[in-house]
C-alpha positions as CSV (number, residue, x, y, z in Angstrom):
1,I,13.1,4.5,13.4
2,P,11.6,2.1,16.1
3,E,9.5,-1.2,15.0
4,D,6.9,0.1,17.0
5,L,6.3,3.3,14.4
6,A,4.7,0.5,12.0
7,E,2.0,-0.2,14.2
8,L,1.0,3.7,14.3
9,R,-2.4,4.6,13.4
10,T,-4.4,7.0,14.5
11,L,-3.3,11.1,14.5
12,C,-3.4,11.0,18.2
13,Q,-0.5,8.5,18.6
14,I,1.4,10.4,15.4
15,V,1.5,13.4,17.7
16,D,2.2,11.5,20.7
17,Y,5.8,10.1,19.3
18,M,6.1,13.6,17.4
19,K,6.1,15.6,21.2
20,S,7.7,12.9,23.4
21,K,10.9,13.2,21.0
22,A,10.5,17.3,21.9
23,P,13.4,19.4,23.5
24,A,10.7,21.6,25.2
25,A,7.4,21.8,26.8
26,S,4.9,21.8,23.9
27,A,3.1,25.3,23.6
28,V,0.2,23.0,22.2
29,A,-1.8,21.0,24.6
30,P,-1.3,17.1,22.6
31,H,-5.3,16.9,23.2
32,A,-6.2,20.7,22.5
33,S,-9.9,21.3,21.7
34,A,-10.4,22.0,17.9
35,S,-11.3,25.2,18.2
36,Q,-7.9,26.1,20.1
37,Q,-6.1,23.9,17.4
38,S,-7.6,25.9,14.7
39,A,-6.7,28.7,16.1
40,S,-3.6,28.0,16.8
41,I,-2.7,26.6,12.6
42,E,-3.8,30.0,11.7
43,T,-1.2,32.1,14.0
44,V,1.2,30.0,11.8
45,G,0.7,31.7,8.2
46,A,0.9,35.4,10.0
47,K,3.5,37.4,8.7
48,N,4.8,38.8,11.4
49,L,5.7,35.3,13.5
50,S,8.6,34.4,15.2
51,P,9.5,30.8,14.5
52,V,7.7,27.8,16.4
53,P,9.5,25.3,18.4
54,V,9.3,21.6,16.9
55,S,7.4,20.8,20.2
56,D,4.1,23.1,18.2
57,L,4.3,20.3,15.5
58,Q,1.1,19.2,15.9
59,P,-1.2,22.3,15.0
60,V,1.0,22.3,12.0
61,V,0.2,18.8,10.6
62,L,-3.0,19.3,11.3
63,A,-2.7,22.2,9.2
64,I,-1.5,20.2,6.5
65,V,-4.1,17.2,6.9
66,A,-6.9,19.7,6.8
67,E,-5.2,21.1,3.4
68,K,-4.1,17.4,1.9
69,T,-8.0,16.5,2.3
70,G,-9.9,19.4,2.1
71,Y,-11.6,18.4,6.3
72,P,-12.0,21.5,8.1
73,V,-9.5,21.0,11.1
74,E,-12.6,21.3,13.5
75,M,-13.4,17.8,12.2
76,L,-9.7,16.0,12.5
77,E,-9.7,14.1,15.6
78,L,-5.6,12.5,16.7
79,D,-7.0,9.5,17.2
80,M,-8.2,8.4,14.1
81,D,-7.0,6.3,11.9
82,M,-5.4,7.8,8.6
83,E,-6.6,5.3,6.5
84,A,-9.6,4.0,7.6
85,D,-11.1,7.6,8.8
86,L,-9.2,9.8,6.6
87,G,-9.1,7.7,3.6
88,I,-5.1,8.8,3.7
89,D,-3.4,6.1,1.3
90,S,0.4,5.1,2.4
91,I,1.4,7.3,-0.8
92,K,-0.6,10.7,0.8
93,R,1.5,9.7,4.4
94,V,4.2,10.4,2.4
95,E,3.2,13.2,0.7
96,I,2.4,15.1,4.1
97,L,5.3,14.1,5.5
98,S,7.1,15.6,3.3
99,A,4.6,18.5,3.6
100,V,6.1,18.6,7.3
101,Q,9.8,18.6,6.4
102,E,9.1,21.9,3.8
103,R,7.7,24.0,6.4
104,V,9.9,22.7,9.9
105,P,13.7,23.4,8.5
106,G,15.8,21.0,10.5
107,L,14.1,18.0,11.2
108,P,15.8,14.6,10.5
109,E,15.1,12.5,7.0
110,F,13.1,9.6,7.5
111,N,12.7,5.9,5.8
112,P,9.7,6.9,3.1
113,D,9.0,2.5,3.5
114,V,8.8,3.1,7.0
115,L,7.0,6.5,7.0
116,A,4.6,5.1,5.0
117,E,3.2,2.4,7.8
118,F,2.5,4.6,10.0
119,R,-1.1,4.8,10.7
120,T,-1.9,8.0,13.0
121,L,-0.6,11.7,13.1
122,Q,0.4,11.4,16.4
123,Q,2.8,8.8,15.3
124,I,3.8,11.6,12.4
125,V,4.3,14.7,15.0
126,N,5.9,12.2,17.7
127,A,8.7,10.9,14.9
128,M,9.6,14.7,14.1
129,G,10.1,16.1,16.8
130,H,13.2,13.7,17.6
131,T,15.7,16.5,16.3
132,S,16.1,19.4,18.8
133,G,16.2,23.0,17.1
134,A,14.0,22.4,14.4
135,Q,11.9,25.6,14.0
136,I,8.9,26.6,12.2
137,S,9.9,29.9,10.1
138,E,7.2,32.1,8.8
139,A,9.1,31.0,4.7
140,H,8.1,27.5,5.2
141,T,4.8,27.9,5.6
142,S,3.5,27.8,2.5
143,G,5.8,26.1,0.9
144,F,3.4,23.5,-1.6
145,N,4.7,24.5,-4.3
146,T,8.2,23.5,-4.4
147,R,8.1,19.5,-7.2
148,A,11.2,17.3,-7.8
149,P,11.6,17.4,-11.9
150,I,9.5,14.8,-13.6
151,N,11.8,12.2,-15.7
152,A,11.2,8.8,-18.0
153,A,10.5,6.4,-16.3
154,P,13.5,4.0,-16.0
155,S,13.1,0.7,-18.2
156,A,14.4,-2.8,-18.2
157,T,14.3,-6.5,-20.1
158,V,14.7,-9.3,-17.5
159,A,17.7,-12.3,-18.8
160,I,18.8,-15.2,-17.4
161,K,22.5,-15.1,-15.8
162,K,24.6,-18.3,-15.1
163,L,26.0,-18.2,-11.7
164,S,28.6,-20.7,-10.4
165,A,28.3,-23.0,-7.6
166,P,27.4,-21.3,-3.7
167,D,30.6,-21.1,-1.5
168,R,29.6,-22.8,1.3
169,L,30.2,-21.3,5.0
170,S,30.5,-23.8,8.0
171,I,27.0,-22.1,9.3
172,T,25.4,-22.9,12.4
173,L,22.1,-22.8,13.9
174,P,21.7,-19.6,16.2
175,K,21.8,-21.3,19.6
176,A,19.6,-23.1,21.3
177,S,17.0,-23.4,18.9
178,L,16.1,-25.0,15.4
179,C,15.8,-25.6,11.7
180,L,11.4,-26.1,10.7
181,I,11.1,-27.7,7.4
182,N,7.9,-27.7,5.8
183,D,6.8,-31.2,4.3
184,D,6.0,-31.9,0.9
185,G,6.1,-36.0,0.8
186,G,8.3,-35.7,-1.7
187,A,11.6,-37.2,-2.1
188,A,14.1,-35.0,-1.0
189,M,12.9,-34.4,1.7
190,V,14.4,-37.4,4.2
191,P,17.8,-36.8,2.7
192,L,17.7,-33.5,3.3
193,I,17.0,-34.1,6.6
194,S,20.0,-36.2,6.7
195,H,22.3,-33.8,5.7
196,L,21.2,-31.3,8.2
197,Q,21.7,-33.8,11.1
198,K,24.9,-34.5,10.1
199,R,25.6,-30.6,10.4
200,G,24.6,-30.9,14.2
201,W,21.0,-29.2,13.2
202,E,17.6,-29.9,15.4
203,I,14.9,-30.2,12.9
204,A,11.3,-30.5,13.1
205,V,8.9,-30.8,10.5
206,L,5.5,-29.6,9.9
207,Q,3.1,-31.5,8.4
208,W,0.3,-29.7,6.0
209,P,-3.9,-30.7,5.9
210,Q,-3.2,-33.8,3.5
211,S,-5.9,-32.1,1.1
212,L,-3.0,-29.5,0.6
213,S,-0.1,-31.7,0.7
214,A,1.4,-35.1,0.5
215,R,3.0,-36.1,4.1
216,T,6.3,-37.8,4.4
217,T,5.7,-41.6,6.6
218,K,9.0,-42.5,7.6
219,L,11.1,-40.0,9.7
220,P,14.4,-40.7,10.3
221,S,15.2,-41.0,14.0
222,G,14.6,-38.1,16.4
223,V,12.6,-35.9,14.3
224,K,9.6,-35.0,15.8
225,A,6.3,-33.6,12.9
226,V,3.5,-31.3,14.1
227,A,0.3,-31.8,11.8
228,V,-1.5,-28.8,11.0
229,A,-5.1,-29.5,11.2
230,D,-6.8,-27.5,8.8
231,A,-5.8,-24.4,6.4
232,S,-7.0,-21.8,9.1
233,E,-4.7,-19.5,10.4
234,T,-5.6,-20.4,13.7
235,A,-4.9,-23.9,13.4
236,L,-1.4,-23.0,11.9
237,Q,-1.2,-20.7,14.5
238,A,-1.3,-23.9,17.0
239,A,0.8,-25.6,14.9
240,L,3.4,-23.3,15.3
241,D,3.1,-22.5,19.0
242,S,3.2,-26.4,20.0
243,V,6.8,-26.4,17.7
244,A,7.9,-23.5,20.2
245,Q,6.3,-24.8,23.1
246,T,7.2,-29.1,22.9
247,I,10.3,-29.0,20.4
248,G,12.3,-25.9,20.8
249,N,13.0,-22.2,19.3
250,I,12.6,-21.9,15.6
251,A,15.3,-20.3,13.7
252,A,14.8,-21.3,10.2
253,V,12.2,-22.3,8.4
254,I,12.2,-24.5,4.9
255,H,9.1,-25.2,2.5
256,L,9.4,-27.3,0.2
257,Q,6.1,-27.3,-2.5
258,P,4.6,-30.5,-3.3
259,V,4.9,-30.7,-7.1
260,R,1.5,-30.4,-8.5
261,A,0.1,-31.8,-12.1
262,V,-1.9,-29.2,-13.3
263,N,-3.4,-29.5,-16.9
264,G,-3.5,-25.6,-18.7
265,I,-4.3,-22.6,-16.8
266,E,-5.7,-23.2,-13.7
267,F,-5.8,-22.1,-10.2
268,P,-6.9,-24.9,-7.5
269,D,-7.8,-24.0,-4.4
270,A,-5.8,-26.0,-2.7
271,A,-2.5,-23.9,-4.5
272,R,-4.2,-21.0,-3.1
273,D,-4.4,-22.3,0.5
274,L,-1.1,-23.7,0.9
275,L,0.4,-20.4,-0.7
276,R,-1.6,-18.3,2.1
277,L,-0.4,-20.8,5.1
278,V,3.1,-19.7,3.8
279,F,2.0,-16.5,4.2
280,L,0.7,-16.7,7.3
281,Q,3.7,-18.8,8.4
282,A,6.0,-15.7,8.0
283,K,4.1,-13.1,9.5
284,H,3.5,-15.5,12.4
285,L,7.5,-16.2,12.8
286,K,8.7,-12.6,12.1
287,V,10.0,-12.1,15.7
288,A,11.2,-15.5,16.0
289,L,13.8,-15.7,13.4
290,N,14.7,-12.2,14.1
291,E,15.3,-13.0,17.4
292,A,17.1,-15.5,16.4
293,A,19.6,-13.9,14.2
294,T,20.8,-11.8,17.1
295,R,22.1,-14.9,18.6
296,G,25.0,-15.9,16.4
297,G,24.7,-18.4,13.5
298,R,22.5,-18.0,10.7
299,A,18.2,-17.5,11.3
300,A,17.2,-18.6,7.4
301,F,13.8,-18.1,5.7
302,I,13.8,-20.4,2.3
303,T,11.1,-21.2,-0.1
304,V,11.4,-23.9,-2.8
305,S,9.3,-24.1,-5.6
306,R,9.1,-26.9,-8.8
307,I,8.0,-25.0,-11.8
308,D,11.2,-25.1,-13.9
309,G,14.2,-24.9,-12.3
310,Q,15.3,-21.5,-14.3
311,L,12.6,-18.9,-12.3
312,G,9.6,-20.0,-15.0
313,W,11.9,-18.6,-18.0
314,R,12.0,-22.3,-19.4
315,G,8.4,-22.2,-18.9
316,S,5.9,-24.5,-17.8
317,N,3.2,-26.5,-17.6
318,G,2.6,-26.4,-13.6
319,D,1.4,-24.8,-10.6
320,L,1.9,-21.1,-11.6
321,L,0.6,-20.0,-7.8
322,Q,3.2,-21.2,-6.2
323,A,5.4,-18.3,-8.2
324,G,4.0,-16.5,-5.5
325,L,6.4,-17.7,-3.0
326,F,9.2,-15.8,-5.0
327,G,7.6,-12.0,-4.0
328,L,7.0,-13.4,-0.5
329,T,10.5,-14.2,-0.2
330,K,11.8,-11.5,-1.7
331,T,9.9,-9.0,0.2
332,L,11.1,-10.6,3.2
333,H,14.7,-10.4,2.2
334,H,13.8,-6.6,2.1
335,E,11.7,-6.3,5.8
336,W,14.3,-8.9,7.0
337,P,18.2,-8.0,6.3
338,A,19.5,-9.9,10.0
339,V,17.5,-13.0,8.3
340,F,18.6,-14.9,5.4
341,C,16.0,-15.1,3.1
342,R,16.1,-17.2,-0.6
343,A,13.7,-18.1,-2.8
344,I,14.6,-21.4,-4.9
345,D,13.1,-22.9,-7.8
346,A,14.4,-26.8,-8.1
347,D,13.6,-28.3,-11.6
348,P,10.8,-30.9,-11.1
349,G,12.6,-33.7,-12.0
350,F,15.5,-33.1,-9.6
351,D,16.2,-36.7,-8.2
352,G,15.7,-36.3,-4.2
353,E,19.7,-36.7,-3.1
354,A,21.1,-34.7,-5.8
355,L,18.4,-31.8,-4.4
356,A,18.7,-32.4,-0.7
357,T,22.6,-32.1,-1.7
358,Q,21.9,-28.7,-3.1
359,L,19.8,-27.2,-1.3
360,V,22.1,-27.6,2.0
361,A,24.3,-25.5,-0.5
362,E,22.5,-22.8,-0.7
363,L,21.3,-22.7,2.6
364,L,25.2,-22.3,3.3
365,D,25.8,-19.8,0.6
366,V,28.6,-17.3,2.0
367,D,26.7,-14.5,-0.2
368,S,23.3,-13.4,1.4
369,R,22.5,-10.9,-1.2
370,L,21.3,-12.9,-3.4
371,P,16.9,-13.7,-3.2
372,E,16.6,-16.1,-5.7
373,V,18.1,-18.6,-7.6
374,G,17.1,-21.9,-10.3
375,I,18.9,-25.1,-9.9
376,S,18.5,-28.0,-11.6
377,A,20.7,-30.6,-12.1
378,N,23.6,-28.8,-14.9
379,E,22.8,-25.4,-13.9
380,R,22.5,-23.0,-11.5
381,V,21.2,-19.6,-12.6
382,T,19.3,-16.1,-11.4
383,L,17.1,-13.4,-12.9
384,V,19.3,-10.0,-14.2
385,V,17.8,-6.9,-15.3
386,E,19.1,-5.4,-18.8
387,K,18.6,-1.2,-18.8
388,T,17.2,-0.5,-22.2
389,N,15.2,2.8,-23.4
390,S,11.8,1.6,-24.3
391,Y,11.5,4.9,-25.5
392,V,12.9,4.5,-28.7
393,Q,11.8,1.1,-29.5
394,A,9.5,0.9,-32.4
395,P,6.3,-0.1,-31.6
396,G,5.0,-3.5,-32.7
397,K,2.6,-4.3,-35.1
398,T,0.3,-7.1,-33.6
399,I,-2.1,-4.6,-32.7
400,T,-4.8,-2.7,-34.6
401,K,-7.4,-0.7,-34.3
402,D,-9.5,-3.2,-34.9
403,S,-8.5,-5.0,-31.6
404,V,-10.7,-5.5,-28.4
405,F,-9.2,-5.3,-25.1
406,L,-10.5,-6.1,-21.9
407,V,-9.0,-3.8,-19.1
408,S,-10.0,-4.7,-15.9
409,G,-9.8,-1.8,-13.1
410,G,-8.9,0.7,-16.5
411,A,-11.8,2.9,-15.9
412,K,-9.3,4.6,-12.7
413,G,-5.3,5.4,-11.9
414,V,-2.8,4.8,-13.8
415,T,-4.1,1.9,-15.8
416,T,-6.5,4.9,-17.4
417,A,-3.2,6.6,-18.6
418,C,-1.6,3.0,-19.8
419,V,-4.6,2.7,-22.2
420,A,-5.1,6.2,-23.4
421,A,-1.3,5.7,-24.4
422,L,-2.1,2.7,-25.8
423,A,-5.1,4.2,-28.3
424,R,-3.3,7.2,-29.2
425,Q,0.0,4.8,-30.5
426,H,-2.5,2.3,-31.8
427,G,-6.3,3.2,-32.4
428,G,-8.4,-0.2,-30.9
429,K,-11.1,-0.7,-28.7
430,Y,-11.0,-1.4,-24.7
431,I,-13.9,-2.5,-22.4
432,L,-13.8,-1.1,-19.5
433,L,-14.4,-2.9,-16.3
434,G,-15.0,-2.1,-12.7
435,R,-17.2,-2.3,-9.9
436,S,-18.7,1.4,-9.7
437,A,-21.0,2.5,-11.5
438,L,-21.6,5.2,-14.1
439,L,-24.2,7.6,-12.7
440,A,-26.5,8.5,-15.8
441,A,-27.2,12.2,-13.8
442,E,-25.3,13.6,-10.7
443,P,-27.7,13.9,-7.7
444,S,-28.7,18.1,-7.7
445,W,-26.1,19.3,-4.7
446,C,-23.3,18.1,-6.3
447,A,-23.9,19.4,-9.9
448,G,-21.2,21.9,-10.9
449,I,-18.8,21.4,-8.5
450,S,-15.1,20.1,-9.7
451,S,-13.2,21.4,-6.8
452,D,-12.8,18.4,-4.3
453,A,-12.8,20.8,-1.3
454,E,-15.9,22.5,-2.6
455,L,-17.7,18.8,-3.0
456,K,-16.9,18.2,0.6
457,K,-18.0,21.0,1.8
458,R,-21.6,20.7,-0.2
459,A,-21.4,16.9,1.2
460,M,-21.0,18.1,4.7
461,A,-24.1,20.3,4.1
462,E,-25.7,17.3,2.2
463,L,-25.3,15.2,5.6
464,T,-26.3,18.0,7.8
465,A,-29.5,18.7,6.1
466,K,-30.5,15.1,6.2
467,G,-29.7,15.1,10.9
468,E,-26.5,13.4,10.1
469,K,-23.2,14.8,11.8
470,P,-20.2,15.1,9.4
471,T,-17.8,12.8,10.0
472,P,-14.6,11.9,7.4
473,V,-16.1,8.7,7.2
474,K,-19.3,9.8,6.4
475,V,-18.4,12.0,3.4
476,Q,-15.7,9.7,1.8
477,Q,-18.8,7.5,1.8
478,F,-21.2,9.7,0.7
479,M,-18.8,11.0,-2.2
480,R,-17.3,7.8,-3.5
481,P,-20.3,7.3,-5.7
482,I,-19.7,10.3,-7.4
483,L,-16.3,10.8,-7.5
484,S,-16.0,6.9,-9.0
485,S,-18.8,8.3,-11.6
486,R,-17.2,11.0,-12.6
487,E,-13.7,9.1,-13.0
488,I,-14.8,6.3,-14.4
489,S,-16.8,9.7,-17.3
490,Q,-13.3,11.2,-17.9
491,A,-11.0,7.6,-18.3
492,L,-14.0,7.0,-21.3
493,H,-13.1,10.7,-22.8
494,D,-9.5,10.2,-22.6
495,I,-9.7,7.1,-24.4
496,R,-11.6,8.0,-27.3
497,N,-10.2,11.8,-27.1
498,A,-6.6,9.7,-27.8
499,G,-8.0,7.7,-30.9
500,G,-9.5,4.8,-29.1
501,V,-13.4,3.3,-29.2
502,A,-14.3,3.2,-25.1
503,E,-16.9,1.3,-23.6
504,Y,-17.8,0.8,-19.7
505,V,-19.1,-2.1,-18.5
506,A,-19.6,-2.6,-14.4
507,G,-19.0,-5.8,-12.6
508,D,-17.0,-7.5,-10.0
509,V,-13.8,-9.7,-11.7
510,T,-13.9,-12.2,-9.1
511,D,-17.8,-12.9,-10.1
512,A,-16.7,-14.9,-13.4
513,A,-20.3,-16.0,-14.4
514,G,-21.3,-12.7,-14.0
515,I,-19.0,-10.7,-15.9
516,K,-19.3,-13.1,-18.9
517,A,-23.3,-12.4,-19.2
518,K,-22.5,-8.6,-19.0
519,L,-19.5,-9.0,-21.9
520,A,-21.7,-10.9,-24.0
521,A,-23.8,-7.5,-24.9
522,V,-20.6,-5.3,-25.6
523,T,-18.5,-7.8,-27.2
524,A,-21.0,-8.5,-29.6
525,K,-20.9,-4.6,-30.7
526,L,-17.6,-4.8,-30.6
527,G,-16.1,-7.7,-31.7
528,K,-14.3,-10.5,-30.0
529,I,-11.7,-10.0,-27.0
530,T,-8.0,-10.1,-28.7
531,G,-6.3,-9.2,-25.9
532,I,-6.5,-8.4,-21.8
533,V,-4.9,-5.6,-19.2
534,H,-5.7,-6.6,-16.1
535,G,-5.2,-3.3,-14.2
536,A,-7.7,-3.9,-11.1
537,G,-6.0,-4.6,-7.8
538,V,-6.1,-4.1,-4.2
539,L,-3.6,-2.3,-2.1
540,A,-2.8,-3.9,1.0
541,D,0.7,-2.5,1.6
542,R,1.5,-3.2,5.7
543,L,4.5,-5.1,6.9
544,I,4.3,-9.0,7.1
545,E,3.9,-9.0,10.8
546,Q,0.7,-6.6,10.4
547,K,-0.9,-8.5,7.5
548,T,-3.9,-10.6,7.5
549,V,-6.3,-13.2,5.9
550,K,-8.6,-10.9,4.8
551,D,-5.6,-9.3,2.6
552,F,-4.1,-12.0,1.4
553,D,-8.0,-12.6,-0.2
554,A,-8.7,-9.3,-0.9
555,V,-5.7,-8.9,-3.1
556,Y,-5.0,-12.6,-4.0
557,G,-8.8,-12.7,-5.3
558,T,-8.6,-9.4,-7.3
559,K,-5.5,-10.5,-9.1
560,I,-6.5,-14.4,-9.9
């Protein structure tokens, strides 16, 4: 699957891509009118229809999208962004693609992770048209009822595992390239540069704004440093461009996280800003590092946190936000298989020279499969999972019918199911916190309508009556308050029906003062909060090169 498939965003792009791979000319023009497309789709389900060539996938895909979303075919346009215009998230995208494969025998199997990144129907059609001989047959025109059996979710506990010292390779950088080290102003910086220079590596240094990290005042001879002017993406990109244009091509990155004193549980803005910059650094160096990996030698992306030397296993009073470096690096380990990616947690008390020696050993490790390592003066460890069966474990006794939980995101999705199960097991009281309003009464146009498809029809009719032209985006926006309120009501019902006490509070989890004021009344009624279930979250599931500052802030702001 080409990397550019991940950039596909509209239905037109998906169809074009599928049709470009088709062995024969399409019987339906790629830009046929909505009525022509609808007519073609209707014939797909006809009893005596002969198999349709794969080049006619466009009407089939449109039919499936119509079935999955409830929007009539005539409202669908090939250039619509599936997520922004149609509300089709990555999970729904995979469902649509699976349905197409059910209806079209002979299509190839595609990587679900890649398919989830498609943005338009045109992209889907183009991708699926690759295999010649695929046909749409009568037996596969209505096959949506096949479902894999639902099995119990696998469960495991995490354990620490001691490792032997890494076996070093005599590794060099890719040809005509350099290693960029993010300066932390710490004691390991200069010895690390010296060790790598002795191996013939060219080094450049990236220095963060001084509000985020200290800077090394005296670098070894011949090493050039480029400063990032501020914490913006623009300033970072300018600094990376300066390195590439004035010093050399970047083939490896080593991020040294500064040791930061934190009092209690707090999340300083400076720690957030630095984490965001490393995140953006990975985004902007994706192409450079992956291209370098094709030139021989080792391209690498290494992050060095300073939690406790045991990946947080021992516990730390330091900066907890740096643990985000592990999520970033381990994700890159999957997205960039040709690049050596490793997250290293170094004991904050590590001697500078000793730490530098250890970091070089990790960089040269022959085992590129290991994504995370903790190092200290006396040991080297990693985390492993140990399979267990949580379904047979005896429940604890710390949760009682008088326990009061604050549940963010608890009125929607999987969090509701988890809380209902908790209430079924222990009883308890639950304050559900969400952004949406719980309506006292629904508008008359949707009263008594439970079918999603019928609700969309009513919404379209209501918009038309108001003099507006219905589009998928407008319909979604018009329906959203109704659907959200219904979901909240259902969550309250499920938890109460399971034996718990439930109340709903509308508020924004990022507004601490506002939430505190709203919770005062409900805690006076239910009692002091004894536990928190933080289920609120924002999805921004894209490859690193597609992510934005807005994505980072939305995900981070909701969770932290």
